[in-house]
C-alpha positions in Angstrom: 14.6 2.5 6.7 12.1 5.1 7.8 12.7 8.8 7.4 11.5 11.5 9.9 10.3 13.7 7.0 9.0 13.0 3.6 12.5 13.1 2.3 12.0 10.8 -0.7 9.4 13.0 -2.3 11.5 16.1 -1.7 14.7 14.6 -3.0 13.1 13.2 -6.2 11.6 16.6 -7.0 14.9 18.4 -6.3 16.7 16.2 -8.8 14.7 17.4 -11.7 13.6 20.9 -10.8 13.8 23.4 -13.7 12.8 27.1 -13.8 9.6 26.9 -15.9 6.2 28.4 -15.5 3.3 26.0 -15.1 -0.5 26.2 -15.2 -1.9 24.8 -12.1 -5.5 23.5 -12.1 -7.5 23.2 -8.9 -7.3 19.8 -7.3 -10.5 17.9 -7.8 -10.9 14.7 -5.8 -13.7 12.5 -4.6 -12.7 12.7 -1.0 -15.1 13.8 1.8 -15.7 17.5 2.4 -13.5 17.6 5.4 -10.5 16.5 3.3 -11.3 18.9 0.5 -11.4 21.8 3.1 -8.0 20.9 4.4 -6.5 20.5 0.9 -7.9 23.9 -0.2 -6.5 25.6 2.8 -3.1 23.9 2.3 -3.0 24.9 -1.4 -3.8 28.5 -0.5 -1.1 28.7 2.1 1.5 27.2 -0.3 1.0 30.1 -2.7 2.1 32.5 0.0 5.5 30.8 0.5 8.5 32.9 -0.6 9.9 31.9 -3.9 13.2 32.7 -5.5 13.5 35.0 -8.5 9.7 34.9 -9.1 9.7 31.1 -9.7 6.4 29.4 -9.7 5.2 26.4 -7.7 6.4 23.0 -8.7 3.7 21.0 -10.3 3.3 17.3 -9.2 0.8 15.0 -10.7 -1.1 11.9 -9.6 -2.8 9.6 -12.1 -4.6 7.3 -9.6 -7.8 5.4 -9.3 -10.3 7.1 -7.1 -13.1 4.9 -8.4 -13.3 1.4 -9.6 -11.5 -1.7 -8.4 -8.1 0.2 -8.1 -9.5 2.8 -5.7 -8.8 0.8 -2.5 -5.1 0.6 -3.2 -4.6 4.1 -4.7 -6.7 6.4 -2.4 -4.8 5.6 0.8 -1.2 6.2 -0.4 -2.5 9.3 -2.2 -3.5 10.7 1.2 0.0 10.1 2.5 1.4 12.0 -0.5 -1.0 14.9 0.1 0.2 15.0 3.7 3.8 14.9 2.5 3.2 17.9 0.2 1.6 19.8 3.1 4.6 19.1 5.4 7.2 19.9 2.7 5.4 23.3 2.0 5.3 24.0 5.7 9.1 23.6 5.8 9.5 26.0 2.9 9.0 23.8 -0.1 11.7 22.3 -2.3 14.5 24.8 -3.1 12.2 27.5 -1.7 9.5 26.6 -4.2 6.1 25.4 -2.9 4.6 22.2 -4.3 1.3 21.8 -6.1 -0.4 18.5 -6.5 -2.9 17.9 -9.4 -4.9 14.7 -9.2 -6.6 12.9 -12.0 -9.0 10.0 -11.4 -8.2 7.4 -14.0 -11.3 5.4 -12.9 -9.3 2.2 -13.1 -9.2 2.5 -16.9 -6.0 1.6 -18.9 -6.5 4.2 -21.6 -7.2 7.0 -19.1 -4.0 6.1 -17.2 -1.7 6.8 -20.1 -3.7 9.8 -21.3 -3.8 11.4 -17.9 -0.1 11.0 -17.5 0.5 12.6 -20.9 -1.7 15.6 -20.0 0.1 16.1 -16.7 3.6 16.2 -18.2 2.4 18.5 -21.0 1.2 20.8 -18.3 4.6 20.8 -16.7 4.5 18.1 -14.0 8.0 17.2 -12.8 6.9 14.0 -11.1 3.7 11.9 -11.5 2.4 9.4 -8.9 0.9 6.5 -10.9 -1.5 3.8 -9.9 -0.5 1.3 -7.3 -1.8 -1.6 -9.3 0.4 -3.6 -11.7 -2.1 -3.4 -14.5 -3.0 0.3 -14.4 0.4 1.8 -13.4 2.6 0.8 -16.3 0.8 2.8 -19.0 1.3 6.0 -17.0 4.9 5.0 -16.3 5.7 4.8 -20.0 4.1 8.2 -20.7 6.0 9.9 -17.9 9.3 8.2 -18.8 9.1 9.1 -22.5 8.8 12.7 -21.3 12.0 12.4 -19.2 10.1 13.0 -16.0 9.9 11.0 -12.7 7.4 8.3 -12.2 6.6 7.3 -8.7 4.4 4.5 -7.4 3.5 3.5 -3.9 3.3 -0.2 -4.8 3.4 -1.1 -8.5 6.7 -2.9 -8.2 7.9 -6.1 -9.7 11.1 -7.3 -11.3 9.4 -7.2 -14.7 9.1 -3.4 -14.5 12.7 -3.0 -15.6 14.8 0.1 -16.4 15.4 -1.4 -19.9 11.7 -1.6 -20.6 10.4 1.5 -18.9 13.3 3.9 -18.2 15.6 4.9 -15.4 13.4 7.4 -13.5 11.1 5.0 -11.8 10.8 5.0 -8.0 8.7 3.3 -5.3 8.6 3.1 -1.6 7.2 -0.4 -1.5 9.0 -3.5 -0.5 9.2 -5.8 -3.5 7.2 -9.1 -3.5 10.5 -10.9 -3.1 11.5 -8.8 -0.1 8.1 -9.3 1.6 7.9 -13.0 1.0 11.5 -13.8 1.9 11.4 -11.7 5.1 8.2 -13.4 6.2 9.7 -16.8 5.4 12.8 -16.0 7.5 10.6 -14.8 10.3 8.4 -17.9 10.3 11.5 -20.2 10.1 13.8 -18.5 12.5 11.6 -16.6 14.9 8.6 -18.9 15.1 10.5 -22.1 14.6 8.0 -23.5 12.1 9.2 -26.0 9.5 6.1 -27.1 7.5 4.3 -24.6 5.4 1.1 -24.8 3.2 0.7 -22.2 0.5 -2.6 -20.8 -0.7 -2.5 -18.6 -3.8 -5.2 -16.5 -5.4 -4.2 -16.9 -9.1 -6.3 -13.9 -10.2 -3.3 -11.7 -9.6 0.3 -11.9 -10.8 1.4 -10.2 -7.6 -0.2 -13.0 -5.5 1.5 -15.7 -7.6 4.8 -13.9 -7.3 4.5 -13.6 -3.5 4.0 -17.4 -3.1 6.7 -18.3 -5.6 9.3 -16.3 -3.8 8.1 -17.5 -0.4 8.4 -21.1 -1.5 11.9 -20.6 -2.9 13.2 -19.0 0.3 11.3 -21.5 2.5 12.9 -24.5 0.8 16.3 -22.7 0.8 16.1 -22.4 4.6 15.4 -26.1 4.9 11.6 -25.9 5.4 9.1 -28.2 3.9 6.1 -27.3 1.7 3.4 -29.8 2.7 1.0 -28.7 0.0 -0.1 -25.9 -2.3 -3.5 -24.7 -3.5 -3.8 -22.2 -6.4 -7.4 -21.1 -7.1 -9.5 -18.5 -8.9 -11.9 -16.7 -6.6 -15.6 -17.5 -7.3 -18.5 -15.9 -5.4 -20.6 -19.0 -6.2 -18.1 -21.6 -4.9 -16.7 -19.4 -2.1 -13.7 -21.1 -0.5 -15.0 -24.6 0.0 -12.0 -26.1 -2.0 -9.4 -24.2 0.1 -11.0 -25.2 3.4 -11.4 -28.8 2.4 -7.7 -29.1 1.4 -6.5 -27.4 4.5 -8.5 -29.7 6.7 -6.2 -32.6 5.5 -3.0 -30.7 6.3 -2.2 -32.3 9.6 1.5 -31.8 9.2 1.5 -28.1 8.4 2.6 -25.6 11.0 1.0 -22.7 9.3 -0.5 -21.5 6.0 0.9 -18.6 3.9 -1.9 -16.7 2.2 -1.1 -15.0 -1.1 -4.2 -12.8 -1.5 -5.4 -9.4 -0.4 -8.3 -7.7 1.3 -9.6 -4.6 -0.4 -8.8 -1.4 1.5 -12.1 0.6 1.8 -12.3 4.4 2.0 -13.3 4.7 5.6 -15.3 7.8 6.5 -15.5 7.2 10.2 -12.7 7.8 12.8 -14.0 4.8 14.8 -11.5 2.0 14.8 -12.7 -1.4 13.6 -10.9 -3.2 16.4 -11.5 -3.2 20.2 -7.9 -3.7 21.1 -4.8 -2.8 19.1 -3.0 -5.9 17.8 0.5 -6.8 19.0 3.3 -5.3 16.9 6.8 -6.7 16.7 9.6 -5.9 14.4 11.7 -8.3 12.3 15.1 -7.3 10.9 16.4 -9.9 8.5 19.2 -9.3 5.9 18.9 -5.5 6.4 15.1 -5.5 5.8 12.8 -4.3 8.5 9.2 -5.5 8.5 6.7 -5.1 11.4 4.6 -8.1 12.1 1.1 -7.5 13.4 -0.5 -10.3 15.3 -4.3 -10.3 15.6 -5.7 -11.8 18.7 -8.8 -10.1 20.1 -12.6 -10.0 20.4 -14.7 -7.4 18.7 -18.2 -6.8 17.3 -19.2 -8.4 14.0 -19.3 -6.0 11.1 -20.2 -6.8 7.5 -17.8 -5.6 4.8 -18.3 -6.2 1.0 -15.1 -7.5 -0.7 -14.5 -8.1 -4.4 -13.7 -11.4 -5.9 -10.0 -10.6 -6.6 -9.4 -9.1 -3.2 -10.9 -12.0 -1.3 -8.6 -12.3 1.7 -11.3 -11.6 4.2 -13.6 -14.2 2.7 -10.8 -16.8 2.8 -9.8 -16.1 6.4 -13.4 -16.0 7.5 -14.1 -19.4 5.7 -11.1 -21.1 7.3 -12.0 -20.0 10.8 -15.7 -20.8 10.4 -14.7 -24.3 9.5 -12.6 -24.5 12.7 -9.3 -24.5 10.9 -7.2 -22.8 13.5 -3.9 -23.2 11.8 -1.7 -20.1 12.1 -2.1 -17.8 9.1 0.6 -15.6 7.6 0.1 -12.9 4.9 2.0 -10.1 3.3 1.2 -6.4 3.3 -1.8 -6.7 0.9 -3.8 -8.1 3.9 -2.9 -5.0 6.0 -5.5 -2.9 7.7 -7.9 -2.9 10.7 -11.1 -2.5 8.6 -11.7 -6.2 8.1 -10.5 -7.7 11.3 -13.8 -7.2 13.1 -15.6 -9.3 10.5 -13.8 -12.4 11.8 -15.0 -12.9 15.3 -12.2 -13.8 17.9 -9.5 -14.0 15.2 -6.2 -15.2 16.6 -3.0 -16.6 15.2 -3.1 -14.3 12.2 0.2 -12.6 11.2 0.7 -9.9 8.6 3.9 -8.1 7.5 3.1 -4.3 7.3 5.0 -1.0 6.9 4.2 0.3 10.3 1.5 0.2 13.0 -1.6 2.4 12.4 -2.7 1.9 16.0 -0.4 4.4 17.6 1.7 1.7 19.3 4.6 1.5 16.8 8.1 1.1 18.4 9.2 4.0 16.2 7.8 7.3 17.5 8.1 8.9 14.0 5.5 6.4 12.7 3.2 7.3 15.6 3.7 11.0 14.7 2.7 10.3 11.1 -0.5 8.6 12.3 -1.3 11.6 14.5 -0.7 14.1 11.6 -2.7 11.9 9.2 -5.6 11.8 11.7 -5.5 15.6 12.2 -5.5 16.1 8.4 -8.3 13.8 7.5 -10.3 13.4 10.7 -9.6 9.7 10.8 -6.7 7.3 11.3 -5.1 5.5 8.3 -7.0 2.5 7.1 -3.8 0.7 6.6 0.0 1.3 6.6 -0.1 1.8 2.9 -0.7 5.4 3.7 2.9 5.6 4.7 4.1 4.6 1.3 2.8 7.9 -0.2 4.7 9.8 2.5 8.0 8.1 3.3 9.5 4.8 4.0 
């Protein structure tokens, strides 16, 4: 359920606030100058907030990848968190104490993830936002939990990250892979009336395999048929010839469920990559709300470089170039408008997201978030993952 204010962040901080002095270092990020200018002004205004009994600002930390392969999935939610801090401070802070956010770029490095988290809690951080990725988030989670502080991630969520193994103060705003997959399975079965699914899994990522496993289990539980499965490892040399060849033989499939992702670039232009906002509808199933964005439009061709792990764009592009017009369904890892223009005349593509970034969300609070985000950064969110750093 969405909240009208960044209530999750404020509530978590209020749970553990203690009256202690902290040394706050200046935030150093690799964001464009326009963003740094806003952040510096926001930090300066937060110091002027009235505090109770001379208490200092509350230090929050972020050990995220602002460079390397993890950057696409960490930078965007971090922006949402920065907006949340600004909004909370504008409302008087938490328990009348302003918030300060100190960011450390772990450069997609396992050792730096844990060390950065340790340094932040030693400096007095009450909560640390860790990397979104399943590989680079856990080391920081362990360090934060061992210090008795809160660890928060926008998306490093999986049943294997258990309280028994990591601690009881772990929070996320992400829908779990199970929730995403089962919701999309229910939507495809009940709303679209499809009965035959083909599954395509990029086996490079445990997250992708988990998505397809849960989808398959729910699909068969509903009474649907899996007409075939293809698990592959992405290869720049081979491309997606194997996937296209197999799907060409799937005459009985109603659609294909893609368990992969497209990297989320750090866009520096406010120009949208699509000519017409995709259609957005909401699905409520078993108490879970997931917007479904349907792409069906024409736009200019743009070239975008995508890594081998996050190869969703290449996969979709290959399927459509081979005239495989089967409906395609994907989870939130394929969210965003940045890559859609690279697949000319894309249609019958459906992705479950956290909210519309196009200003046409049925919930006016989401549209308000997009407006505030655009004001703060001079550009609209690249994907709905920005909302995970703010509220959900």
